[in-house]
C-alpha positions in Angstrom: -52.6 59.3 140.4 -54.4 55.9 140.3 -53.4 53.3 137.8 -56.4 52.6 135.5 -57.4 48.9 135.4 -59.3 47.3 132.5 -60.9 44.0 133.2 -61.6 41.8 130.1 -63.9 39.0 131.1 -65.9 36.4 129.2 -66.8 32.7 129.1 -64.4 30.2 127.7 -64.3 30.5 123.9 -66.0 33.9 123.8 -63.0 35.7 122.3 -61.7 37.7 125.3 -58.0 36.8 124.5 -58.5 37.9 120.9 -60.1 41.1 122.2 -57.1 41.7 124.4 -54.7 41.2 121.5 -56.6 43.7 119.3 -56.3 46.3 122.1 -52.5 45.6 122.5 -52.0 46.2 118.8 -53.4 49.7 119.3 -51.2 50.6 122.3 -49.7 54.1 122.0 -45.9 53.7 121.7 -45.3 56.2 124.5 -47.4 54.3 127.0 -46.3 51.5 129.3 -48.9 48.7 129.8 -49.0 45.7 132.1 -51.0 42.5 131.5 -52.2 40.2 134.2 -53.3 36.8 132.8 -55.1 34.2 134.8 -54.3 30.6 133.7 -56.6 28.1 135.3 -54.0 25.3 135.1 -50.4 25.2 136.2 -49.0 25.6 132.7 -48.7 29.1 131.4 -49.9 29.3 127.8 -51.6 32.6 127.1 -49.2 34.6 129.2 -46.2 33.0 127.5 -47.7 33.6 124.1 -48.4 37.2 124.8 -44.9 37.8 126.3 -43.3 36.3 123.2 -45.5 38.4 120.8 -45.3 41.6 122.7 -41.9 41.8 124.5 -42.4 45.5 125.3 -45.3 44.7 127.7 -45.0 43.7 131.3 -46.8 40.4 131.6 -47.7 38.7 134.9 -49.3 35.3 135.0 -51.4 33.9 137.9 -51.6 30.1 137.4 -53.0 27.2 139.4 -56.6 28.2 139.7 -59.1 31.1 139.3 -58.0 34.4 140.7 -61.4 35.0 142.1 -61.1 32.0 144.5 -58.3 29.5 144.9 -55.6 31.8 143.4 -56.9 35.0 145.0 -53.8 35.4 147.2 -51.7 35.0 144.1 -53.6 37.8 142.5 -52.9 40.1 145.4 -49.3 39.3 145.2 -49.1 40.0 141.5 -51.0 43.3 142.0 -48.7 44.3 144.8 -45.7 43.7 142.6 -47.1 45.7 139.6 -48.0 48.8 141.6 -44.3 49.1 142.6 -43.7 50.2 139.0 -44.3 54.0 138.9 -44.1 54.2 135.1 -47.2 52.1 134.3 -50.0 53.8 132.4 -52.5 51.0 132.3 -53.2 47.5 133.6 -55.2 44.9 131.7 -56.5 41.9 133.5 -57.9 38.8 131.7 -59.3 36.3 134.2 -60.2 32.7 133.4 -63.7 32.2 132.0 -64.6 29.9 134.9 -64.9 32.3 137.7 -67.0 35.1 139.3 -65.5 38.5 138.7 -67.0 40.1 141.8 -64.3 38.8 144.0 -61.6 40.2 141.6 -63.2 43.6 141.9 -63.3 43.3 145.7 -59.6 42.5 145.6 -58.8 45.5 143.4 -60.6 47.7 145.9 -58.0 46.7 148.5 -55.4 48.7 146.5 -56.0 52.4 146.6 -53.3 52.8 143.9 -55.7 51.1 141.4 -58.8 52.4 139.8 -61.2 50.0 137.9 -61.7 52.1 134.8 -63.8 49.7 132.7 -65.1 46.1 132.8 -65.7 44.5 129.5 -67.5 41.2 129.0 -67.2 39.2 125.8 -69.9 36.7 125.0 -71.3 35.0 121.9 -75.0 34.6 120.8 -74.4 30.8 121.0 -73.5 31.2 124.7 -76.1 33.9 125.6 -79.3 31.8 125.3 -82.3 32.1 127.5 -81.7 28.6 128.8 -78.1 29.2 129.7 -78.9 32.6 131.1 -81.2 30.9 133.6 -78.8 28.2 134.5 -75.4 30.0 134.6 -74.7 32.1 137.6 -71.3 32.8 136.2 -72.7 34.2 133.0 -75.2 36.4 134.8 -72.4 37.7 137.1 -70.0 38.5 134.2 -72.6 40.5 132.3 -74.1 42.2 135.3 -70.7 43.6 136.3 -69.7 44.7 132.8 -69.8 48.3 131.7 -69.6 47.1 128.1 -70.8 43.9 126.6 -69.3 42.7 123.4 -71.7 40.4 121.6 -69.0 38.6 119.6 -68.9 36.2 116.7 -72.0 37.7 115.2 -70.7 36.7 111.7 -70.9 33.0 112.8 -74.4 33.4 114.3 -77.8 33.1 112.8 -80.1 36.2 113.0 -82.5 34.5 115.4 -79.6 33.7 117.8 -78.5 37.3 117.7 -82.0 38.6 118.3 -82.5 36.3 121.2 -79.3 37.4 122.9 -80.1 41.1 122.3 -83.5 40.5 123.9 -81.8 39.3 127.1 -79.4 42.2 127.1 -82.2 44.7 126.5 -84.0 43.5 129.6 -81.1 44.0 132.0 -81.2 46.4 134.9 -79.3 48.7 134.8 -79.2 49.0 131.0 -76.0 47.8 129.4 -73.9 49.3 126.6 -73.7 46.5 123.9 -71.5 46.3 120.9 -71.8 43.6 118.2 -68.4 42.5 117.0 -66.6 40.0 114.8 -63.3 38.6 115.9 -63.7 40.7 119.1 -62.5 43.8 117.2 -62.9 47.0 119.1 -61.4 50.4 119.1 -59.1 51.1 122.0 -60.8 54.5 122.5 -64.1 52.7 123.2 -62.4 50.9 126.1 -60.4 53.8 127.5 -63.3 56.3 127.3 -64.7 57.3 130.6 -67.7 55.4 131.9 -71.0 57.0 130.9 -72.3 58.8 133.9 -75.9 58.1 135.1 -78.1 61.0 134.0 -79.3 63.3 136.8 -82.8 61.7 136.8 -83.6 58.1 137.6 -86.9 57.7 135.9 -89.1 54.9 134.7 -90.3 54.1 131.2 -93.9 54.4 132.2 -95.4 52.9 129.0 -93.9 49.6 130.0 -93.7 49.5 133.8 -91.9 46.2 133.7 -88.8 48.0 132.4 -86.8 50.5 134.2 -84.2 53.0 132.9 -81.9 55.4 134.6 -82.4 57.9 131.8 -85.2 60.3 130.8 -87.8 58.7 128.7 -88.9 60.5 125.5 -91.9 58.3 124.9 -94.2 60.5 127.0 -94.5 64.0 128.2 -93.2 63.5 131.8 -90.4 65.6 133.0 -87.8 65.1 135.8 -86.6 67.4 138.5 -83.7 67.2 140.9 -84.7 66.2 144.4 -82.7 67.6 147.3 -82.5 64.4 149.3 -81.7 64.5 153.0 -80.5 61.0 153.0 -76.7 60.3 153.6 -74.3 59.5 150.7 -76.9 60.3 148.0 -75.1 60.7 144.7 -78.2 61.6 142.7 -81.9 61.9 143.4 -84.7 63.0 141.1 -88.5 63.1 140.7 -90.5 62.3 137.6 -93.3 64.8 137.2 -96.4 64.9 135.0 -96.3 68.5 133.7 -100.0 68.5 133.1 -100.9 68.4 136.8 -97.5 68.4 138.6 -98.3 64.9 139.8 -95.2 63.0 141.1 -95.0 59.8 139.1 -91.7 58.3 140.4 -88.6 58.9 142.4 -85.1 57.5 142.1 -82.1 57.6 144.5 -78.5 56.6 143.7 -76.4 56.0 146.8 -72.7 55.5 147.4 -71.5 51.9 147.5 -70.7 52.4 151.2 -74.4 52.4 152.0 -75.8 49.2 153.4 -79.5 48.2 153.8 -81.1 46.2 156.6 -83.2 43.5 154.8 -85.7 43.2 157.6 -86.3 47.0 157.9 -86.4 47.2 154.1 -89.2 44.8 154.0 -91.1 46.8 156.6 -90.6 49.9 154.5 -92.3 48.4 151.5 -95.0 47.0 153.6 -95.8 50.5 154.8 -95.7 52.2 151.5 -97.1 49.4 149.3 -100.6 51.2 149.0 -98.8 54.0 147.0 -96.5 51.9 144.9 -97.0 50.4 141.5 -93.5 49.1 141.0 -90.1 49.4 142.5 -86.7 48.2 141.5 -83.3 48.5 143.0 -79.7 47.3 143.4 -78.9 47.3 147.1 -76.0 46.2 149.3 -77.1 44.1 152.3 -74.1 43.3 154.4 -71.3 41.7 152.2 -73.8 40.7 149.5 -75.8 42.7 146.9 -79.4 42.2 146.0 -81.6 42.9 143.0 -84.9 44.2 144.4 -88.2 43.8 142.6 -91.5 45.0 144.0 -94.8 44.4 142.1 -98.3 43.2 143.0 -97.6 44.0 146.7 -94.8 41.5 146.7 -91.1 42.2 147.4 -88.5 39.8 145.9 -84.8 40.0 146.7 -82.3 37.9 144.7 -78.5 37.8 144.8 -76.7 39.8 142.2 -73.0 40.5 141.4 -73.0 44.3 141.7 -70.4 46.5 143.2 -70.8 50.0 141.8 -73.5 51.8 143.8 -76.9 51.4 145.5 -80.0 52.3 143.4 -83.6 52.4 144.3 -86.5 53.6 142.1 -90.2 53.7 143.0 -93.0 54.1 140.6 -96.3 55.3 142.1 -99.9 54.4 141.3 -101.5 56.9 139.0 -104.6 57.2 141.1 -102.6 58.2 144.1 -102.0 61.9 144.7 -98.3 61.8 145.6 -96.8 65.0 147.0 -93.4 66.0 148.4 -94.6 65.4 151.9 -94.9 61.7 151.2 -91.5 61.7 149.6 -90.1 63.3 152.8 -91.9 60.6 154.9 -90.4 57.9 152.7 -86.9 59.3 153.2 -87.5 59.5 157.0 -88.3 55.8 156.9 -85.4 55.0 154.7 -83.1 56.5 157.3 -83.8 53.4 159.5 -83.1 51.1 156.5 -79.7 52.3 155.6 -76.4 52.5 157.4 -72.8 53.4 156.4 -69.9 50.9 156.3 
């Protein structure tokens, strides 16, 4: 059985260490936990404090840099040592607030004995501003990779600050689970609960085609149907249908993370099918990198994004186009030349 790993991330001062302490205080007595703390400097402070406060925990400290870059080898060494302990029930990792978590996740994947169970990002409304969101690649990566975002220190924030942060979080793709907290207090069951699975249908919120959602929309009468895709490594695929006339409104695919897309062929795909498409959005792996895909007004834009979970592509069709299943099959035929397996 794989050892579940819980990654607690956040910018400096967000409250991630406080969050970790709240979780430790809720540890079931019969469980054995390990903590892996990343100290940016050479002096171990957080790890030493936790070891002194909770002597029943196994605490490893990786010092001398960020475990996503300069101390990445030290991270691998620490993980290799921890997996030698067959009695561990959970591993909690707190990286420094200065690094990109994507490389940490890549390192974890090198150990088949480990399973990334949940990634939590702690952030405050004072940190999550529109200006900083645009400037900080680290912040965008932290939140993009999180399964759960704790909007912390709301008791120390003004309502307009909280509202502005929530507006940013509400516009993310894929949608994020967000929990407002004070002193980073959170129930252990919230962290250890299994990740929410993506609903069977990947459908658009058609009343606002600038937003996308991997869940059925109740705002209109459209329905969704499973689509038996012929593409390789498809985890889920579904059509959105207008029940009044059986018109296909949208299609969504979710692929395994092993799937890779050829950027040049992908651009040709959208050039060919652009007469039928109103919008498209996706998260796609291209080589070693991942891209956020946006297609609108006949223009395709690909931008870097820290994403490691799966490939997703959703296409919303123009209402005046009569889309049938033959066109969907043709799209899949063309997609076969776009994707490959790694």
